[in-house]
C-alpha positions as CSV (number, residue, x, y, z in Angstrom):
1,Q,-1.6,31.1,-32.4
2,V,-1.9,31.4,-28.7
3,Q,0.9,32.9,-26.7
4,L,1.1,32.9,-22.9
5,I,3.6,35.2,-21.3
6,E,4.3,35.0,-17.6
7,S,5.8,37.8,-15.5
8,G,6.2,38.8,-11.9
9,G,8.7,36.3,-10.8
10,G,11.8,37.2,-8.8
11,L,13.8,36.8,-5.6
12,V,12.0,37.2,-2.3
13,Q,12.7,36.4,1.3
14,A,10.7,33.7,3.1
15,G,7.4,35.2,4.3
16,G,7.2,37.6,1.4
17,S,4.8,37.9,-1.5
18,L,4.8,37.9,-5.2
19,R,2.0,38.2,-7.8
20,L,2.5,36.4,-11.1
21,S,0.7,37.4,-14.2
22,C,0.0,35.4,-17.4
23,A,-1.1,37.5,-20.4
24,A,-2.6,35.7,-23.3
25,S,-2.5,36.8,-26.9
26,G,-3.7,35.4,-30.2
27,R,-7.1,34.2,-28.9
28,T,-9.5,35.1,-26.2
29,L,-9.2,32.5,-23.5
30,S,-12.3,33.4,-21.5
31,S,-13.8,29.9,-22.0
32,Y,-10.6,28.1,-21.1
33,Y,-9.6,26.6,-17.8
34,M,-6.3,28.2,-16.9
35,G,-3.7,26.6,-14.7
36,W,-0.5,27.4,-12.9
37,F,2.1,24.7,-12.5
38,R,5.7,24.8,-11.2
39,Q,8.8,22.8,-11.6
40,A,11.8,22.7,-9.3
41,P,15.2,21.4,-10.4
42,G,15.3,17.7,-10.6
43,K,11.5,17.4,-9.9
44,E,8.5,16.8,-12.0
45,R,6.2,19.6,-13.0
46,E,3.5,19.9,-10.3
47,F,0.0,21.4,-10.2
48,V,-0.4,24.6,-8.3
49,A,-3.9,26.0,-9.1
50,T,-6.6,26.1,-11.8
51,I,-9.5,28.3,-12.5
52,S,-12.5,28.0,-14.8
53,G,-13.4,30.3,-17.6
54,S,-15.8,32.3,-15.6
55,G,-13.7,32.3,-12.5
56,S,-16.4,30.6,-10.4
57,I,-14.5,27.4,-10.0
58,K,-11.0,27.4,-8.4
59,S,-8.8,24.7,-7.1
60,H,-5.4,24.9,-5.3
61,A,-2.9,22.3,-4.4
62,D,-2.8,21.4,-0.8
63,S,0.8,22.6,-0.5
64,V,-0.3,26.2,-1.4
65,K,-3.8,26.3,-0.1
66,G,-4.4,29.3,2.1
67,R,-1.3,31.0,0.8
68,F,-1.7,31.2,-3.0
69,T,-4.8,32.5,-4.8
70,I,-5.5,32.1,-8.5
71,S,-7.7,34.7,-10.3
72,R,-8.4,36.0,-13.8
73,D,-9.5,39.1,-15.6
74,N,-11.1,38.1,-18.9
75,A,-11.3,41.7,-20.1
76,K,-7.5,41.7,-20.0
77,N,-7.1,38.1,-21.1
78,T,-4.9,37.7,-18.0
79,V,-4.6,35.2,-15.2
80,Y,-2.9,35.9,-11.9
81,L,-1.3,33.9,-9.1
82,Q,-1.1,35.8,-5.8
83,M,1.5,34.2,-3.6
84,N,1.8,35.1,0.1
85,S,3.8,33.6,3.0
86,L,6.3,32.2,0.5
87,K,8.6,29.4,1.7
88,P,11.9,28.2,0.3
89,E,10.2,25.1,-1.0
90,D,8.1,27.3,-3.3
91,T,11.3,28.0,-5.3
92,A,10.6,26.8,-8.9
93,V,9.9,27.9,-12.4
94,Y,6.2,28.8,-12.6
95,Y,4.3,28.1,-15.8
96,C,0.8,29.1,-16.8
97,A,-1.2,26.9,-19.2
98,A,-4.5,26.9,-21.0
99,N,-7.0,23.9,-21.1
100,P,-9.8,24.3,-23.6
101,S,-12.1,21.6,-22.3
102,R,-12.2,20.8,-18.6
103,Y,-10.8,20.9,-15.1
104,S,-7.5,19.1,-14.7
105,S,-4.7,19.1,-12.2
106,R,-2.4,17.2,-14.6
107,P,-0.3,18.8,-17.3
108,V,-1.9,16.6,-19.9
109,G,-4.8,18.3,-21.4
110,Y,-3.3,21.8,-21.3
111,D,-2.7,22.7,-24.9
112,Y,-0.8,26.0,-24.5
113,W,2.1,26.8,-22.1
114,G,4.1,29.9,-21.3
115,Q,7.8,30.0,-21.1
116,G,7.9,30.2,-17.3
117,T,9.0,32.7,-14.8
118,Q,11.5,31.9,-12.0
119,V,10.5,32.3,-8.4
120,T,13.3,32.0,-5.8
121,V,12.5,32.2,-2.1
122,S,15.5,32.7,0.2
123,S,15.5,31.5,3.8
């Protein structure tokens, strides 16, 4: 059974940085697309970024492009989200997810999800 465990969230001032990590266990996910999504209170879960198994293909939502960077270390079975120049509107619970088959910016298709980590950006 695959488990995804996120870490690295917290409280940060606007303009600050955080790096989220998502460690996988139970299966090697080097062939999976991995994604980051976020959900703010009262809002739908939204796409943040995704990365292919090899790491050669990356995609970021327009709202985070140029500020956030997704990466992965397959030797550690871990995916990262480097978040710079954080804004109050980035406040949300951030989830990582694993998709076994293809690129997707929608939650559908991601088979495995972590429990989420809270990111709060103060103004």
